[in-house]
C-alpha positions as CSV (number, residue, x, y, z in Angstrom):
1,X,176.4,-72.3,-57.4
2,X,178.0,-74.7,-54.6
3,X,174.6,-75.4,-53.3
4,X,173.0,-76.3,-56.7
5,X,176.3,-78.5,-57.5
6,X,175.9,-80.7,-54.1
7,X,172.0,-81.1,-55.3
8,X,172.9,-82.2,-58.3
9,X,175.5,-84.5,-57.1
10,X,173.2,-86.0,-54.5
11,X,170.5,-86.6,-57.2
12,X,172.9,-88.4,-59.5
13,X,174.0,-90.5,-56.3
14,X,170.1,-91.3,-55.6
15,X,169.7,-92.1,-59.2
16,X,172.5,-94.6,-59.6
17,X,171.7,-95.9,-56.2
18,X,167.8,-96.6,-57.6
19,X,169.3,-98.2,-61.0
20,X,171.5,-100.2,-59.1
21,X,169.1,-101.4,-56.7
22,X,166.6,-102.6,-59.6
23,X,169.4,-104.4,-61.2
24,X,170.6,-106.1,-58.4
25,X,166.6,-107.1,-57.5
26,X,166.0,-108.3,-61.4
27,X,169.5,-110.7,-60.9
28,X,168.2,-111.8,-57.7
29,X,164.9,-112.5,-59.1
30,X,166.4,-114.3,-61.8
31,X,168.5,-116.5,-60.3
32,X,166.8,-117.3,-57.2
33,X,164.9,-120.6,-56.7
34,X,161.4,-120.8,-58.1
35,X,158.2,-122.0,-56.2
36,X,157.8,-125.1,-58.6
37,X,157.8,-127.6,-55.8
38,X,157.7,-130.8,-57.3
39,X,160.0,-131.4,-60.8
40,X,157.5,-131.8,-63.9
41,X,157.3,-131.9,-67.8
42,X,156.2,-129.0,-69.5
43,X,155.4,-128.4,-73.4
44,X,156.7,-125.2,-75.3
45,X,154.5,-125.2,-78.1
46,X,156.2,-124.4,-81.5
47,X,155.9,-120.6,-82.4
48,X,156.0,-119.5,-78.9
49,X,157.5,-116.3,-78.1
50,X,159.7,-115.2,-75.2
51,X,156.5,-113.6,-73.7
52,X,154.8,-116.5,-74.4
53,X,157.1,-118.5,-72.7
54,X,156.9,-116.2,-69.8
55,X,153.2,-116.7,-69.4
56,X,153.3,-120.2,-69.4
57,X,156.5,-120.0,-66.7
58,X,154.1,-117.9,-64.5
59,X,151.1,-120.3,-64.7
60,X,153.6,-123.1,-63.9
61,X,155.0,-121.0,-60.9
62,X,158.5,-121.2,-62.1
63,X,158.5,-117.1,-62.6
64,X,156.1,-114.6,-60.7
65,X,157.1,-111.5,-62.9
66,X,157.2,-112.3,-66.5
67,X,159.3,-108.7,-67.1
68,X,161.8,-109.9,-64.9
69,X,162.1,-113.0,-66.9
70,X,162.5,-111.3,-70.1
71,X,164.8,-108.7,-68.9
72,X,166.9,-111.8,-67.8
73,X,166.9,-113.4,-71.1
74,X,167.3,-110.3,-72.8
75,X,170.7,-109.6,-70.9
76,X,171.9,-113.0,-71.0
77,X,171.3,-113.2,-74.8
78,X,168.9,-116.2,-74.4
79,X,166.2,-114.2,-76.3
80,X,166.5,-116.0,-79.5
81,X,168.0,-119.3,-78.4
82,X,164.7,-120.4,-76.4
83,X,163.5,-123.8,-78.3
84,X,160.1,-125.3,-78.4
85,X,159.6,-128.9,-77.2
86,X,158.7,-131.1,-74.1
87,X,161.3,-130.4,-71.5
88,X,161.8,-131.5,-67.9
89,X,162.1,-129.0,-64.8
90,X,163.4,-129.9,-61.4
91,X,162.0,-128.7,-58.3
92,X,162.8,-124.8,-57.1
93,X,164.5,-124.6,-60.8
94,X,165.6,-120.7,-61.2
95,X,164.3,-118.3,-64.4
96,X,167.9,-118.7,-65.4
97,X,168.2,-122.2,-65.2
98,X,164.6,-122.8,-66.9
99,X,166.0,-120.2,-69.8
100,X,169.3,-122.5,-70.3
101,X,167.3,-125.6,-70.5
102,X,165.3,-124.1,-73.3
103,X,168.5,-122.7,-75.2
104,X,170.1,-125.9,-74.5
105,X,167.5,-127.9,-76.4
106,X,167.5,-131.2,-74.3
107,X,164.1,-132.2,-74.7
108,X,162.3,-134.7,-72.7
109,X,162.9,-138.4,-74.5
110,X,160.2,-140.5,-75.2
111,X,159.8,-143.8,-76.7
112,X,157.4,-146.1,-78.8
113,X,157.7,-149.6,-79.0
114,X,156.8,-152.1,-82.0
115,X,156.5,-155.7,-81.0
116,X,157.6,-158.4,-83.7
117,X,155.3,-159.6,-85.8
118,X,152.9,-156.8,-87.0
119,X,152.0,-156.1,-90.2
120,X,152.4,-152.7,-91.6
121,X,148.9,-151.5,-91.2
122,X,149.1,-152.9,-87.4
123,X,152.3,-150.7,-86.9
124,X,150.8,-147.6,-87.9
125,X,147.5,-148.3,-86.3
126,X,149.8,-147.9,-82.9
127,X,152.0,-144.9,-83.9
128,X,148.6,-143.2,-84.5
129,X,147.7,-143.9,-80.6
130,X,151.3,-142.6,-79.8
131,X,150.8,-139.4,-77.7
132,X,153.1,-136.7,-78.7
133,X,153.7,-137.4,-82.2
134,X,152.2,-135.0,-85.3
135,X,151.2,-135.4,-88.6
136,X,150.1,-138.4,-90.4
137,X,151.1,-141.2,-92.2
138,X,150.0,-141.3,-96.0
139,X,151.1,-144.6,-97.1
140,X,151.5,-148.2,-95.6
141,X,154.7,-149.5,-96.2
142,X,155.0,-153.3,-97.5
143,X,154.9,-156.0,-95.2
144,X,158.7,-156.8,-94.4
145,X,160.0,-153.4,-94.9
146,X,159.7,-152.2,-91.3
147,X,161.9,-153.1,-88.4
148,X,160.0,-153.9,-84.8
149,X,162.4,-152.3,-82.2
150,X,161.8,-149.3,-79.7
151,X,162.5,-145.7,-81.0
152,X,163.1,-142.8,-79.2
153,X,161.5,-139.8,-80.1
154,X,160.8,-136.3,-78.7
155,X,157.6,-134.2,-78.8
156,X,156.2,-132.9,-81.8
157,X,158.1,-135.5,-84.1
158,X,155.9,-136.7,-86.7
159,X,154.6,-140.0,-87.2
160,X,156.3,-140.7,-90.6
161,X,159.7,-140.0,-89.2
162,X,158.9,-143.2,-86.9
163,X,158.4,-145.1,-90.2
164,X,161.0,-143.3,-92.2
165,X,163.6,-144.6,-89.2
166,X,161.9,-147.9,-89.0
167,X,162.6,-148.3,-93.0
168,X,166.1,-147.1,-92.8
169,X,166.8,-149.4,-89.9
170,X,165.3,-152.5,-91.5
171,X,167.8,-151.8,-94.3
172,X,170.7,-151.5,-91.9
173,X,169.8,-154.3,-90.6
174,X,169.6,-156.5,-93.9
175,X,173.3,-154.9,-95.0
176,X,175.0,-155.9,-91.6
177,X,173.6,-159.5,-91.5
178,X,173.1,-160.7,-95.0
179,X,176.9,-161.0,-95.7
180,X,177.3,-163.2,-93.0
181,X,174.8,-165.8,-93.6
182,X,175.2,-169.5,-93.6
183,X,175.8,-171.6,-96.8
184,X,173.5,-173.9,-98.8
185,X,170.6,-172.0,-97.9
186,X,167.7,-172.9,-100.2
187,X,166.7,-169.2,-101.3
188,X,169.4,-166.6,-102.8
189,X,167.8,-163.2,-102.0
190,X,167.3,-161.0,-99.3
191,X,163.4,-161.2,-100.7
192,X,163.4,-164.9,-99.9
193,X,164.8,-164.6,-96.7
194,X,162.8,-161.5,-95.4
195,X,159.5,-163.7,-96.6
196,X,160.9,-166.8,-94.6
197,X,161.7,-164.7,-91.4
198,X,158.2,-163.4,-91.2
199,X,156.8,-167.1,-91.1
200,X,159.2,-167.7,-88.3
201,X,158.3,-164.5,-86.7
202,X,154.8,-165.6,-86.5
203,X,155.0,-169.2,-85.8
204,X,156.8,-169.0,-82.5
205,X,157.1,-166.3,-79.9
206,X,159.7,-168.4,-77.9
207,X,162.9,-167.0,-78.9
208,X,164.8,-169.9,-78.2
209,X,162.6,-171.6,-80.9
210,X,163.5,-169.4,-83.7
211,X,166.6,-171.4,-85.2
212,X,165.0,-174.6,-84.8
213,X,161.9,-173.6,-86.4
214,X,163.9,-171.8,-89.4
215,X,165.8,-175.4,-89.5
216,X,162.8,-177.0,-89.7
217,X,161.2,-174.8,-92.8
218,X,164.7,-175.2,-94.4
219,X,164.5,-179.0,-94.1
220,X,161.0,-179.0,-95.9
221,X,162.4,-176.4,-98.4
222,X,165.0,-178.7,-99.4
223,X,163.2,-181.4,-99.4
224,X,160.4,-180.0,-101.5
225,X,157.8,-180.5,-98.8
226,X,155.1,-177.6,-98.6
227,X,155.8,-175.3,-96.0
228,X,152.2,-176.0,-94.3
229,X,152.5,-172.7,-91.9
230,X,149.1,-171.5,-90.6
231,X,150.1,-168.0,-90.1
232,X,150.5,-168.0,-94.1
233,X,146.7,-169.3,-94.5
234,X,145.4,-166.3,-92.2
235,X,147.5,-164.1,-94.3
236,X,145.9,-165.6,-97.7
237,X,142.4,-165.2,-96.0
238,X,142.5,-162.2,-94.5
239,X,145.4,-159.8,-96.2
240,X,144.3,-156.7,-95.0
241,X,144.1,-157.0,-91.4
242,X,144.7,-160.1,-88.7
243,X,142.2,-162.8,-88.9
244,X,140.0,-162.9,-85.8
245,X,139.1,-166.3,-85.6
246,X,140.5,-169.8,-85.7
247,X,141.5,-171.7,-89.1
248,X,139.4,-174.4,-90.2
249,X,139.6,-177.3,-92.2
250,X,138.4,-175.6,-95.4
251,X,140.8,-172.6,-94.5
252,X,143.6,-174.8,-95.4
253,X,142.3,-175.4,-99.2
254,X,141.9,-171.8,-99.7
255,X,143.6,-171.1,-103.2
256,X,146.3,-168.4,-103.0
257,X,149.9,-168.1,-103.3
258,X,150.1,-167.6,-99.7
259,X,148.8,-170.5,-98.4
260,X,151.8,-173.0,-98.0
261,X,149.0,-175.8,-97.7
262,X,148.2,-175.4,-101.5
263,X,151.7,-174.5,-102.8
264,X,155.1,-175.3,-102.5
265,X,158.0,-172.9,-101.8
266,X,157.6,-169.4,-100.4
267,X,155.0,-166.9,-100.6
268,X,155.3,-163.9,-102.8
269,X,156.1,-161.4,-100.2
270,X,156.4,-161.1,-96.1
271,X,153.2,-161.7,-94.2
272,X,154.6,-159.6,-91.3
273,X,157.2,-157.1,-90.3
274,X,159.9,-159.9,-88.7
275,X,162.6,-158.9,-86.0
276,X,166.2,-158.9,-85.8
277,X,166.1,-162.0,-84.0
278,X,163.8,-164.0,-86.7
279,X,165.9,-162.8,-89.9
280,X,169.0,-163.7,-87.9
281,X,167.3,-167.5,-87.8
282,X,166.5,-167.7,-91.1
283,X,170.3,-167.2,-92.4
284,X,171.8,-169.1,-89.7
285,X,169.0,-172.2,-89.1
286,X,169.7,-174.5,-86.3
287,X,171.4,-178.0,-87.7
288,X,168.1,-180.4,-87.1
289,X,166.9,-183.0,-88.9
290,X,163.3,-182.3,-87.8
291,X,160.8,-182.0,-90.4
292,X,157.1,-181.5,-88.6
293,X,156.4,-179.1,-85.3
294,X,153.0,-178.7,-83.3
295,X,152.6,-176.6,-80.3
296,X,153.1,-178.3,-76.9
297,X,150.5,-176.2,-74.8
298,X,153.1,-174.4,-72.9
299,X,153.8,-171.6,-75.6
300,X,156.3,-173.7,-77.0
301,X,156.4,-176.7,-79.6
302,X,157.5,-180.6,-80.0
303,X,159.4,-181.1,-82.9
304,X,159.7,-184.3,-84.8
305,X,161.6,-185.9,-87.5
306,X,158.5,-188.5,-88.6
307,X,155.3,-188.2,-89.7
308,X,154.5,-191.1,-87.1
309,X,156.2,-189.3,-84.2
310,X,154.4,-186.1,-85.3
311,X,150.8,-187.4,-85.4
312,X,151.7,-188.6,-81.6
313,X,152.5,-184.6,-81.1
314,X,149.8,-183.7,-82.6
315,X,147.2,-186.1,-81.0
316,X,148.7,-184.6,-77.2
317,X,148.3,-181.3,-78.6
318,X,144.7,-181.9,-79.3
319,X,144.2,-183.2,-75.5
320,X,145.5,-180.5,-74.1
321,X,143.6,-178.0,-76.3
322,X,140.4,-179.9,-75.7
323,X,141.1,-179.6,-71.7
324,X,141.8,-176.6,-71.9
């Protein structure tokens, strides 16, 4: 009997050591640095289970034995917390650290930049080309309702979510800037201010000129002069897509409420999506007596108070253009 109890005791001790050794082995493998030699971004698709994640990690050399990873996340209580998305894993990351990265949901941040002065259709074309965005945009927003800026997103976000955020950012901008507008402006509504801002945005790409260009248009509106803005003509002729040719003299006579060479006042709606600076400029135009401007050949414009002075600037610009 004593011999039997001794043998049984030895078997129990052996089994305990074996189990304990297995636990130690799993722990060491789960917490040790991986063979990932260089940090990289890895995408975990939506709907991927723990086993699928383990297989992805095996292919990416973050783990060598999927069963050890499965055991580790199960014991650690992370098996129901691992989230899909795009994540950055540093070199030599351990399986445990990799699991915690997924559980924390700290996905890689991506960015899409929408320049000022694009029409809504052009913005959608750009968003459709952005890698990492899903879904479709079913409706083209009206021009002048989206705010061009740089937007952060995560892999798998929808394209429509970017449009929604652009619209919300636009509304916030208007709400912030409109109450602080200057007094005596020749427009009474936010919509009219956006129309003028869209024209200013298309007239100059030089930030320092925006307020002065806005001042010229404000002066012309106050004097009941036609705005005579070339971008409005281009929009009138081709409202659905950007005009891909230079304007002609015949174009300037094109009958349209958007052609400010033939109609007085502002067009019916914005001709593009202006940025924050252009909208601010029309709310705070520069105090100037200028009523004319023309390209000066350097990317900016030459301004003038009189038609005689303007004609000299035009002649100079034509000589520069012809020389080019």
